[in-house]
VEXSEDO-935318 format. One record per residue: x, y, z of N, C-alpha, C, O in turn. Coordinates in steps of 0.05 Angstrom, whole numbers, always signed. Layout:
<pts>
+--------+--------+--------+--------+--------+--------+--------+--------+--------+--------+--------+--------+
!     nX !     nY !     nZ !    caX !    caY !    caZ !     cX !     cY !     cZ !     oX !     oY !     oZ !
+--------+--------+--------+--------+--------+--------+--------+--------+--------+--------+--------+--------+
!      X !      Y !      Z !      X !      Y !      Z !      X !      Y !      Z !      X !      Y !      Z !
...
+--------+--------+--------+--------+--------+--------+--------+--------+--------+--------+--------+--------+
</pts>
This chain:
<pts>
+--------+--------+--------+--------+--------+--------+--------+--------+--------+--------+--------+--------+
!     nX !     nY !     nZ !    caX !    caY !    caZ !     cX !     cY !     cZ !     oX !     oY !     oZ !
+--------+--------+--------+--------+--------+--------+--------+--------+--------+--------+--------+--------+
!  +1805 !  +2062 !  +2391 !  +1818 !  +2045 !  +2372 !  +1821 !  +2017 !  +2385 !  +1831 !  +2015 !  +2408 !
!  +1813 !  +1997 !  +2370 !  +1815 !  +1970 !  +2380 !  +1830 !  +1952 !  +2360 !  +1825 !  +1955 !  +2336 !
!  +1847 !  +1935 !  +2370 !  +1862 !  +1917 !  +2353 !  +1853 !  +1889 !  +2357 !  +1858 !  +1877 !  +2378 !
!  +1839 !  +1878 !  +2337 !  +1829 !  +1850 !  +2338 !  +1813 !  +1844 !  +2363 !  +1819 !  +1825 !  +2377 !
!  +1792 !  +1860 !  +2368 !  +1777 !  +1856 !  +2393 !  +1761 !  +1830 !  +2394 !  +1752 !  +1823 !  +2415 !
!  +1757 !  +1817 !  +2371 !  +1741 !  +1792 !  +2372 !  +1757 !  +1767 !  +2377 !  +1746 !  +1745 !  +2379 !
!  +1784 !  +1770 !  +2378 !  +1801 !  +1747 !  +2381 !  +1793 !  +1732 !  +2407 !  +1793 !  +1743 !  +2429 !
!  +1786 !  +1707 !  +2403 !  +1779 !  +1689 !  +2426 !  +1751 !  +1692 !  +2435 !  +1742 !  +1678 !  +2454 !
!  +1735 !  +1709 !  +2423 !  +1707 !  +1712 !  +2432 !  +1689 !  +1692 !  +2419 !  +1693 !  +1684 !  +2396 !
!  +1669 !  +1683 !  +2434 !  +1648 !  +1666 !  +2423 !  +1631 !  +1684 !  +2405 !  +1629 !  +1708 !  +2410 !
!  +1619 !  +1673 !  +2383 !  +1603 !  +1690 !  +2365 !  +1582 !  +1706 !  +2380 !  +1576 !  +1729 !  +2371 !
!  +1570 !  +1696 !  +2401 !  +1550 !  +1711 !  +2415 !  +1562 !  +1735 !  +2429 !  +1550 !  +1756 !  +2431 !
!  +1587 !  +1732 !  +2438 !  +1601 !  +1754 !  +2451 !  +1609 !  +1775 !  +2430 !  +1610 !  +1799 !  +2436 !
!  +1615 !  +1766 !  +2406 !  +1622 !  +1785 !  +2385 !  +1598 !  +1802 !  +2378 !  +1601 !  +1826 !  +2374 !
!  +1574 !  +1790 !  +2378 !  +1549 !  +1806 !  +2374 !  +1545 !  +1827 !  +2395 !  +1537 !  +1850 !  +2389 !
!  +1551 !  +1820 !  +2420 !  +1549 !  +1840 !  +2442 !  +1569 !  +1862 !  +2438 !  +1563 !  +1886 !  +2441 !
!  +1594 !  +1855 !  +2431 !  +1614 !  +1875 !  +2426 !  +1606 !  +1894 !  +2403 !  +1609 !  +1918 !  +2405 !
!  +1595 !  +1883 !  +2381 !  +1587 !  +1899 !  +2359 !  +1564 !  +1919 !  +2367 !  +1564 !  +1942 !  +2358 !
!  +1545 !  +1909 !  +2383 !  +1524 !  +1927 !  +2392 !  +1536 !  +1951 !  +2408 !  +1527 !  +1973 !  +2405 !
!  +1556 !  +1945 !  +2424 !  +1569 !  +1966 !  +2440 !  +1584 !  +1986 !  +2422 !  +1582 !  +2010 !  +2426 !
!  +1598 !  +1975 !  +2403 !  +1613 !  +1993 !  +2385 !  +1594 !  +2010 !  +2368 !  +1599 !  +2034 !  +2365 !
!  +1572 !  +1998 !  +2358 !  +1553 !  +2014 !  +2343 !  +1540 !  +2035 !  +2361 !  +1533 !  +2057 !  +2352 !
!  +1536 !  +2029 !  +2387 !  +1526 !  +2048 !  +2406 !  +1545 !  +2072 !  +2409 !  +1536 !  +2095 !  +2411 !
!  +1570 !  +2067 !  +2409 !  +1590 !  +2089 !  +2411 !  +1589 !  +2106 !  +2386 !  +1590 !  +2131 !  +2388 !
!  +1586 !  +2094 !  +2363 !  +1584 !  +2109 !  +2337 !  +1558 !  +2125 !  +2337 !  +1558 !  +2148 !  +2330 !
!  +1536 !  +2113 !  +2345 !  +1510 !  +2126 !  +2346 !  +1511 !  +2151 !  +2364 !  +1496 !  +2170 !  +2360 !
!  +1528 !  +2150 !  +2385 !  +1531 !  +2172 !  +2404 !  +1550 !  +2194 !  +2393 !  +1555 !  +2213 !  +2407 !
!  +1560 !  +2190 !  +2369 !  +1576 !  +2210 !  +2356 !  +1606 !  +2206 !  +2359 !  +1622 !  +2223 !  +2352 !
!  +1614 !  +2183 !  +2368 !  +1643 !  +2176 !  +2371 !  +1654 !  +2163 !  +2346 !  +1639 !  +2151 !  +2330 !
!  +1680 !  +2166 !  +2342 !  +1693 !  +2152 !  +2320 !  +1706 !  +2127 !  +2332 !  +1719 !  +2128 !  +2352 !
!  +1701 !  +2104 !  +2319 !  +1712 !  +2079 !  +2328 !  +1728 !  +2067 !  +2305 !  +1719 !  +2064 !  +2283 !
!  +1753 !  +2061 !  +2311 !  +1772 !  +2049 !  +2292 !  +1778 !  +2021 !  +2301 !  +1787 !  +2018 !  +2324 !
!  +1774 !  +2001 !  +2284 !  +1778 !  +1974 !  +2292 !  +1796 !  +1960 !  +2271 !  +1790 !  +1961 !  +2247 !
!  +1817 !  +1948 !  +2280 !  +1834 !  +1931 !  +2263 !  +1823 !  +1903 !  +2267 !  +1823 !  +1892 !  +2289 !
!  +1813 !  +1890 !  +2245 !  +1799 !  +1865 !  +2249 !  +1801 !  +1847 !  +2224 !  +1803 !  +1857 !  +2202 !
!  +1801 !  +1821 !  +2229 !  +1801 !  +1801 !  +2207 !  +1774 !  +1786 !  +2206 !  +1770 !  +1771 !  +2187 !
!  +1757 !  +1789 !  +2226 !  +1731 !  +1776 !  +2226 !  +1713 !  +1790 !  +2206 !  +1706 !  +1813 !  +2209 !
!  +1706 !  +1776 !  +2184 !  +1692 !  +1788 !  +2162 !  +1664 !  +1797 !  +2170 !  +1653 !  +1816 !  +2158 !
!  +1651 !  +1785 !  +2190 !  +1625 !  +1794 !  +2199 !  +1628 !  +1822 !  +2211 !  +1610 !  +1839 !  +2208 !
!  +1650 !  +1827 !  +2225 !  +1655 !  +1853 !  +2237 !  +1661 !  +1873 !  +2214 !  +1650 !  +1896 !  +2214 !
!  +1677 !  +1866 !  +2195 !  +1684 !  +1883 !  +2173 !  +1659 !  +1890 !  +2157 !  +1655 !  +1913 !  +2149 !
!  +1642 !  +1870 !  +2153 !  +1617 !  +1874 !  +2137 !  +1599 !  +1894 !  +2150 !  +1583 !  +1907 !  +2137 !
!  +1600 !  +1897 !  +2177 !  +1583 !  +1916 !  +2191 !  +1595 !  +1943 !  +2194 !  +1583 !  +1960 !  +2207 !
!  +1618 !  +1948 !  +2183 !  +1631 !  +1974 !  +2185 !  +1619 !  +1995 !  +2167 !  +1606 !  +1988 !  +2147 !
!  +1622 !  +2020 !  +2174 !  +1614 !  +2042 !  +2156 !  +1634 !  +2046 !  +2134 !  +1626 !  +2053 !  +2111 !
!  +1660 !  +2042 !  +2140 !  +1681 !  +2048 !  +2121 !  +1704 !  +2028 !  +2126 !  +1710 !  +2022 !  +2149 !
!  +1715 !  +2018 !  +2104 !  +1736 !  +1998 !  +2106 !  +1761 !  +2008 !  +2091 !  +1759 !  +2019 !  +2070 !
!  +1784 !  +2004 !  +2104 !  +1810 !  +2008 !  +2091 !  +1824 !  +1981 !  +2090 !  +1831 !  +1971 !  +2111 !
!  +1827 !  +1971 !  +2067 !  +1840 !  +1944 !  +2063 !  +1869 !  +1948 !  +2056 !  +1876 !  +1961 !  +2036 !
!  +1886 !  +1937 !  +2073 !  +1915 !  +1939 !  +2069 !  +1925 !  +1912 !  +2058 !  +1914 !  +1891 !  +2064 !
!  +1946 !  +1914 !  +2042 !  +1956 !  +1889 !  +2031 !  +1980 !  +1895 !  +2013 !  +1993 !  +1915 !  +2017 !
!  +1985 !  +1879 !  +1993 !  +1967 !  +1858 !  +1984 !  +1970 !  +1832 !  +2000 !  +1953 !  +1814 !  +1998 !
!  +1991 !  +1830 !  +2016 !  +1994 !  +1807 !  +2034 !  +1999 !  +1816 !  +2062 !  +1993 !  +1839 !  +2069 !
!  +2010 !  +1799 !  +2078 !  +2016 !  +1806 !  +2106 !  +2045 !  +1811 !  +2110 !  +2061 !  +1806 !  +2093 !
!  +2052 !  +1822 !  +2133 !  +2079 !  +1827 !  +2140 !  +2093 !  +1845 !  +2120 !  +2083 !  +1866 !  +2113 !
!  +2117 !  +1837 !  +2111 !  +2132 !  +1853 !  +2092 !  +2118 !  +1855 !  +2065 !  +2125 !  +1873 !  +2049 !
!  +2099 !  +1838 !  +2060 !  +2084 !  +1838 !  +2035 !  +2060 !  +1857 !  +2035 !  +2045 !  +1859 !  +2016 !
!  +2056 !  +1870 !  +2058 !  +2032 !  +1887 !  +2061 !  +2039 !  +1916 !  +2066 !  +2061 !  +1925 !  +2060 !
!  +2019 !  +1930 !  +2076 !  +2024 !  +1958 !  +2083 !  +2015 !  +1979 !  +2063 !  +2017 !  +2003 !  +2067 !
!  +2006 !  +1969 !  +2040 !  +1995 !  +1988 !  +2019 !  +1965 !  +1988 !  +2020 !  +1953 !  +1967 !  +2026 !
!  +1952 !  +2010 !  +2014 !  +1923 !  +2011 !  +2013 !  +1915 !  +1998 !  +1987 !  +1923 !  +2006 !  +1965 !
!  +1899 !  +1977 !  +1989 !  +1889 !  +1961 !  +1967 !  +1861 !  +1970 !  +1958 !  +1855 !  +1971 !  +1935 !
!  +1845 !  +1976 !  +1978 !  +1817 !  +1984 !  +1972 !  +1807 !  +2001 !  +1995 !  +1815 !  +1998 !  +2018 !
!  +1789 !  +2020 !  +1988 !  +1777 !  +2038 !  +2008 !  +1748 !  +2042 !  +2001 !  +1742 !  +2045 !  +1977 !
!  +1731 !  +2042 !  +2020 !  +1702 !  +2048 !  +2015 !  +1684 !  +2033 !  +2034 !  +1693 !  +2023 !  +2055 !
!  +1659 !  +2032 !  +2026 !  +1640 !  +2016 !  +2041 !  +1647 !  +1987 !  +2039 !  +1662 !  +1979 !  +2021 !
!  +1636 !  +1970 !  +2057 !  +1642 !  +1941 !  +2055 !  +1634 !  +1930 !  +2027 !  +1648 !  +1914 !  +2016 !
!  +1612 !  +1940 !  +2016 !  +1603 !  +1930 !  +1990 !  +1623 !  +1939 !  +1968 !  +1628 !  +1924 !  +1949 !
!  +1634 !  +1963 !  +1970 !  +1654 !  +1972 !  +1950 !  +1679 !  +1956 !  +1953 !  +1690 !  +1947 !  +1932 !
!  +1689 !  +1951 !  +1977 !  +1714 !  +1936 !  +1981 !  +1710 !  +1907 !  +1972 !  +1729 !  +1895 !  +1962 !
!  +1686 !  +1896 !  +1975 !  +1680 !  +1869 !  +1968 !  +1683 !  +1864 !  +1938 !  +1686 !  +1841 !  +1929 !
!  +1682 !  +1885 !  +1922 !  +1684 !  +1882 !  +1893 !  +1711 !  +1892 !  +1883 !  +1716 !  +1893 !  +1858 !
!  +1730 !  +1899 !  +1900 !  +1755 !  +1910 !  +1892 !  +1773 !  +1889 !  +1880 !  +1777 !  +1867 !  +1891 !
!  +1784 !  +1895 !  +1857 !  +1803 !  +1876 !  +1844 !  +1830 !  +1880 !  +1858 !  +1837 !  +1902 !  +1866 !
!  +1845 !  +1859 !  +1861 !  +1871 !  +1860 !  +1873 !  +1870 !  +1859 !  +1904 !  +1890 !  +1861 !  +1917 !
!  +1846 !  +1854 !  +1915 !  +1843 !  +1852 !  +1944 !  +1839 !  +1823 !  +1952 !  +1821 !  +1810 !  +1943 !
!  +1857 !  +1813 !  +1969 !  +1854 !  +1786 !  +1979 !  +1830 !  +1784 !  +1998 !  +1819 !  +1763 !  +2002 !
!  +1822 !  +1807 !  +2009 !  +1799 !  +1808 !  +2028 !  +1773 !  +1807 !  +2013 !  +1753 !  +1796 !  +2024 !
!  +1772 !  +1817 !  +1989 !  +1746 !  +1821 !  +1975 !  +1729 !  +1796 !  +1973 !  +1705 !  +1798 !  +1980 !
!  +1739 !  +1773 !  +1965 !  +1721 !  +1750 !  +1963 !  +1709 !  +1741 !  +1990 !  +1686 !  +1732 !  +1991 !
!  +1725 !  +1743 !  +2011 !  +1715 !  +1736 !  +2038 !  +1694 !  +1756 !  +2048 !  +1675 !  +1748 !  +2060 !
!  +1699 !  +1781 !  +2042 !  +1680 !  +1802 !  +2050 !  +1654 !  +1799 !  +2034 !  +1632 !  +1802 !  +2045 !
!  +1657 !  +1793 !  +2008 !  +1633 !  +1788 !  +1991 !  +1616 !  +1765 !  +2002 !  +1592 !  +1766 !  +2003 !
!  +1630 !  +1744 !  +2011 !  +1616 !  +1721 !  +2022 !  +1602 !  +1729 !  +2048 !  +1579 !  +1721 !  +2053 !
!  +1615 !  +1744 !  +2065 !  +1603 !  +1753 !  +2090 !  +1579 !  +1771 !  +2085 !  +1560 !  +1772 !  +2101 !
!  +1579 !  +1786 !  +2063 !  +1557 !  +1803 !  +2056 !  +1535 !  +1788 !  +2042 !  +1513 !  +1799 !  +2037 !
!  +1540 !  +1762 !  +2036 !  +1520 !  +1746 !  +2023 !  +1519 !  +1748 !  +1993 !  +1500 !  +1740 !  +1981 !
!  +1540 !  +1758 !  +1982 !  +1542 !  +1760 !  +1952 !  +1569 !  +1751 !  +1942 !  +1583 !  +1765 !  +1928 !
!  +1576 !  +1726 !  +1950 !  +1602 !  +1715 !  +1942 !  +1607 !  +1717 !  +1912 !  +1588 !  +1716 !  +1896 !
!  +1633 !  +1721 !  +1905 !  +1639 !  +1724 !  +1877 !  +1645 !  +1698 !  +1864 !  +1651 !  +1697 !  +1840 !
+--------+--------+--------+--------+--------+--------+--------+--------+--------+--------+--------+--------+
</pts>
């Protein structure tokens, strides 16, 4: 489990981190990442979007599924940003 592992990383370092995380998954491990970097979220197998806002305004499950499914979820503040990261902005 990693909490915001890309914070402060150069984009090239984020790519290295993602290769390592995918290597762990390919080896049969479960990797859970709390992240706001949409490129990282777009590369996930499964996304759980919490919201609808942050802090006291959050904490409810807003959308669940593949990145493409979450990118089309109504009521998700994350959806338009994820759609853009996937190359299909709304």
